[in-house]
C-alpha positions, 0 to 999 in steps of 0.5 A: 639652900644647899647644892647637891650632887646626884649619882645614879647607877643601875642595871636594866634587863631589856628584851627585844629592844631596838632603842638605838639603831644606826645606818640602814643598808638596803632593807637591813636596819642595824642596831648600834654596837660598841667595842668593850674590853673584858679581862680574861685569864690570859690578857683581855678580849674585845667584844662588839656588843649592842649599846644605847648611846648617851645622846639617845638617853640625854635626848629623852631626859631633856624632853621630859625636862622641857615638859616639866618646865612648861608645866611649872611655868619656867622658861623654855625656848621655842625649839626646846619646847618642841623637843628640838635640841639645837641648843643656840648653835648659831644666830639663825637658831638663836633667833628662831628659838628666842625671837631675837639676837640678844645683846650683851652676855649671851650665856646669861640671856640663854640661862634666864630664858631656857631651862633646858639649855641652862641644865643641858648646856649649849655651844654657840659657834659663831663669831666669839664662841660661847660654851656652856657645859651640861650640868648632867652627864650620862653614859652609854648603856652597855651589857653588864660584864658577866652578861656579855657572852649571853647578849643576843643581836638578831635580825627579825624579818618583816614584810608589808603587803599590798597584794589585792589592792589597786596600788600594785601594778605588774611592774611593782612588787606587792610585798616589801621585805625588811629586817630590823636588828633586835637585841636582848641584854642586861644593860648598865645605866649611868647618870649624874646631876650636879646642881652647883651651876644650874641658874649660874653662868660658867663661861666667862671667868669674871661672871662664873658663879654669879647670882643672876636669879634670885634664890627662890627662882633658882630653888624652883628650877632645881626642884623641877629638874629633880622632878623631871629626873624622877619621871625619867627614871620611873618611865625611861622615855628614851630610845627609837622605834618604840611604836612597833618595837617596845621592849619588855624590861625592868630594873634589876638593881639601882643605886642613887647617891645624894651628896654635898659634893662630887661623889659617884656610885661605883660602876654597874659594869661589875656584879659587885657594884652595890657592895663596892659603893657601900665600901666607898662610902665608908672610906669617902663621903661628902655627907652621902646618902644612898638609896638602894634597890636590889631585885626582890628587895623592895621596889625600884619605884619606892627607891626612886621616889624616896631618893628624889624627895630626899634630894629636894629636901636637902636642896631646900636646906631641910 
């Protein structure tokens, strides 16, 4: 068995999306915005652009991970299996999730009994704090550099009618007006997965990297995580308001790197990120293999499936 590092960078064109909303002001629901800095000929310019938070994306991945774990008879706590990722915050949550307050090494107990918290980390914040750092990292989706000036955020008017029904009185309005901000942009996507500590404790120095699962169980966990990642990349099941604001979108490009050690694909913020990644691999490589999709050259589905199958082979030592 061999541990691997999977690095994913890409660009996704999304039209008419409301995937990450923030506060509502009266009848106006706002899309999330973040500041980004763009170098110009004479210094730098700051833009406030629509974005999808890493929290939103991570929630979607962990939901898929919980479902895939249950399909493969791997342990998931009672809260995570319902998509409630409170992550062993305190005794009350811990008791609800696992049915008891464990004695002894808390991190080891949680790793053994919940794959989602093993992979996604947790912070127990009572008495002696116990922290487990997530084994995957995900960034905000923001517009690509050359597309910043073409980004659109526009409020759409909607209304609900109750006219002609007995539910409207003279004192009540028969029509409700509301606005939802929609955005269209070429977004960047970033996701890294490090398998080194899946199924292993990391908090106490005396137990770091300790084998608490046998090789077969740990290998099965990592393969299930990779299967969940494949489903996630193929279906992109994250974001809010998809029942009535399901966006139209597609991968514009995608690069997946599989390495023996930490090795990240270059930032998709730059239009040259595929070329930059190839250049980086020539200079620095940890037995890195790249799987690349560019528009009209193959398909993103083929790239994703091939990369994940190769990742599973390398984990198995093949």
